[in-house]
N, C-alpha and C positions, 0 to 999 in steps of 0.2 A: 597537443590536442586542441581542437577548435571549440569555441564556446559561443553560445547565443544568450543575449540579454533578455530577461523576462521581468516585467514590472507587475507588481501586485498592488492594487489600489485599495486603501483602507482609511482608517482614521487614527489619530494619536492613540486612542484607547485600544486599538487593535494591534498595535505594534508588538508588544511583549508576547501576547498569546500566539500571534502568527509566527514570530521568530522562534518561539519554543517548539511549535509544531513543525516548522521547517527543519529544525535540528533533528527531530524524531524521524523525519523522512530521509535524513542523511545530508541535508544541505546546511553547511556550517559557516558559510560566508555570505554576507549580504550587505547592501548599502541602504541607508534610510534617509529619505527626504521628507521632512515634516515641518509644515508651516508654523505650528505652535512652538517648536523648538527654536526655529530661526527668529521668530518674534520675541521670544524670551532673550535671545542673544542681543537683539537690537535694543531692548529695554534695559539690559543690565551689562552692556559691553563695557569693558575696562580699556583704558588707553585712549589715545587720540586717533580718530579716524577722519582724515581729510576727504576720503572718497570711498564709496562702496559701489561696485559695478552694478549697473541697472539689472543685469541678468540675475545677480544675487538678490537684489531687492524684490525681484519677482517671486522669490521663494516664500515671501510673506503671504502670498495668496495661492500657493500651490496646493494640489491635492496630495495628501500624505501617500507616500509610495515606498514600498520595499522592493529593492532590485536584487535579483539573484542571477546566477549564470549557470546555464545547463550545458553539459557536454554534448557535442553533436554526435551522439551514438545512442545505442539502445537503452543504456542506463539513463541517459538524459530524458528519453521519451517516457520511460516508466516513472521518473521523478515528476515529469509534467502531469502525468495521469494522477499521481498521488497528491500533488499540489491542488489540482482542480477538484478532486474528491474532497480534500480537506476543506477547501473554501466553500464548496457546496454545502457541506455539513454545517460549517459555521454560519452560513447565510440562513439555513433552515432554523437554526437555534436562535438567531439574532432577530427576534420579533420586534424589537424597538429600534432597529437600525443603528445600533451603537457603533458597529464596526465598518460602516460605510458600504460601498457597493461590492467589495470583495470580488473583483474581477481581475483578470490577467490580460496583459498585452505585450506582444513581442516588439522588439525594436527592429525596424527595417525589414520585417518579413511577416507574411501572413501565418497565423497559427496552423492553418490547414496545410500549407506547403511544408512548414517545418516538421509537422507531425508525421508526414508521409516519408520524409527523408530517412528516418531511422530504419526503414525496411532493408536498406542495403547492408545493415550491420547484423541482421537477424539471419543466422545460418544454422544448419543442423548442429545440434549440440548433444554430446553424450553426457549423461548424468548417472552417477552411481555405476552399478554393474549391469543394470537391466534396461534402462530407459534411454531413448533418443528423442529429443524435442526438435520438431521441424515445423516451419510455416508451410501453408499449402502451396505457396508459389515456388518453393525450393524442392528439387529432386534429391533423392538420397540413394546411393548404391550400398545396400546392406553388406555386401561382400562377405557374407557368411558369419557376421558377428551375432546374429540371432537376437538383437535388441528389440524391445517393444517400442514401436514408433508412436509417439504422442504428438498428434498434429494440432498446433495451436495458432490461431490467428487472433492476436490480442486486440486488434482494432484500437478502441480507446479505453481498454481495461488493463489494469496492471496484471502482469504475469506472463512472461515469455520464457522463463528458465534462465535468462541471461543474468538477472539480478541475483546477488549472493543469497538473499533471504529465500527466494523461491528455490534455488538450487539446494540450499541446506535443508529445507523442508522436505523436498523430494527424496533426498538421500536418507533422511530419517524415516520417511514413509516406506521406502523400499525395505528397510529392516523390520518394519512394524506391521505391515498389512498382512492379514491372514485371510484365507478363503472364507467367504460369506460374511466378512465384517460389514457393519453399517457405519457410515462416516458422515460427520457434520463438518462442513467447511464454512467457517464464519469469516466474512470479508473475502468472498471467493474470487473477486476480480474476473479474470478471463476463464476461471474454472480449472486452471491447470492442476491444482493440488487434488481436488476431488476427482477429476477425470483420470489423473495419474493413478490414484488409489484404485479406481475401478479397473483400469488396465492391469494393475498389479494383483487383482484378485478379489477386491471388495465386492460385495453383493449389490449394494445400493448406496446412494449418496444424496444428501440434502445440502444445498448451497444457498448462502444468504449474503446479500450485499446491499449497501445503502444506495448504490447507483443503479438506475434502471438499465443503462447501457451495459453495465457489467453483467447483470442477470441475463440480458439478451445474448451477450457474447458467450457466456458460459453455456447456455442452452445450445447455441449454434455449434460451439466447439465440441460439446458432448455428441451431437449428431454426426459431426465430422469423424469422430472416433468410433462410430457404430455402436454407441451405447443406447440401449433401449430406453425410450422416453419414460416408461413407467418405473424405471430404476434410477432415474436422475431427475430430481425436483429442485427448482431454484425459486427463491422468493426475494422480493425487493422490500427493504425496510430496515429500520434500526431496532434491533432486539433489545437495546438498552432502554428505549423509551416507548416502544410499541408493544404493549402487553398482549394484544391480540396475536401478533406475530410470534412473540415469545411462547405463547401457549400453543400455537399451531405447530411449531417444530418440536414441541415438548415430548421427547421419548428418550430412551436410554441408548446411547451410541457406544460402539466399540472404540472408535477413534474420533477425536476432534482436532481439526487443524485451524489455526488462526494466524495468518501472516498480515499483521496490521501495524499498529504503532504502540509504544509502551503504555501510554495513558489508557488507551482503549482496552488493551490486554488486562491491565490492572482492574479496570471497571468491570470486565467480563468474568472475573474470578468466580463469583457466585453462580453465574450461568454455566460455566464449565462444570462446577460441582453438581448442578441440577441436571445436566444433560448426559454426563458421562457415566457409564457403568462402573461398578466396582472393579478395580484392576484394569480399567480402560486406559488408553494412551492419549495424552494431550501433547500436541506438537505446536509450539508457538514460535513466531519469528517476527521480523520487522523491527527488531530491537537493536538500537545502537549499543555497542559494547559497554559504554559508560553507564547505561541504565539496566544492564542485564541482572545484576544482583538485586536491584530494587524490584524488578518484575518477578523474579523467582521467589523472593520473600513474600510478596503479596499473594501470588498464586498458591504457594505452599500453605498459607494460612487458611485457604479455602478447601483443604483436604487433599493436597497433592504432595508427592515426593519426587524430587528431581532424579532422573536416571542418568542423563548425560546432557552436555551442551557442546556445540561446535561454534567456532568463530572464524570468519574470513574477512579480512580487510575492514575490521571495525564493526561488522554485523554479526549478530548472534542468533542462533536457533537453539531451542531447549526442548528436550523430551522429558515428560513427567508421567507418573502413574497415579491413578486415582485410588486412594485408600479409604 
């Protein structure tokens, strides 16, 4: 597999938090270059050093940087989307500029060029027993399989069906959606989960994301799938901090989906309780396997009981019922 190097610029104070959030995205390997760390080495070095290369001495004035490697495929593209969304959220919360500029930079390639390359990997994909995911630029010969075609152009928003978390959620949705259900999609990305639910029989859906381009992408994808605009509403904002938005979407839903990251899912536990009907279904994912039990325990404390969970390649999705 080929990989591309991505640099994330921050400060010493930002290293631990960013690395933790990168692990939640599924990125478990990174290299750190930190001026403060190198200066501490220079001040406290043991042994005799006759010579230190000038390139190394330059680290004493470097900008702190976390380097990660993204696979050159669709999963890598979705990881990039998640990284950029995570950094944008951190930047909005960092009013005192503690964590630096929180920007990314590819090595030896423009981000626009790299981000477009993943399209070659995005092919029609069968999910579960009923759905087929395809981008608008790909043709598909149904050949009598009678699958429901869900057309998704993710652009810069997470959710193509290729990532295990999205696939796991769609499989659980297929088992759960009933005619006339009303669904809330928290962290909607491309809109793939809420649009999929509509195609599977849901009556209407509300989608929410902190990224403006995700909301625009979800609305465009809903239109591509011939969903009536009055039945599909999308909002931009952070329901954890924006009380006006939290109140705006406040109603009782039959199903809630949330494919985000572990810490956000834990923080949303009381909102799941607030928005979901009694005996309603909650489907959550974006959870690395190591944190699954922690997330389940936190959500169950908010009035839920686990029905089932599925794991693929270290990623977990969980289906719970609201009691």
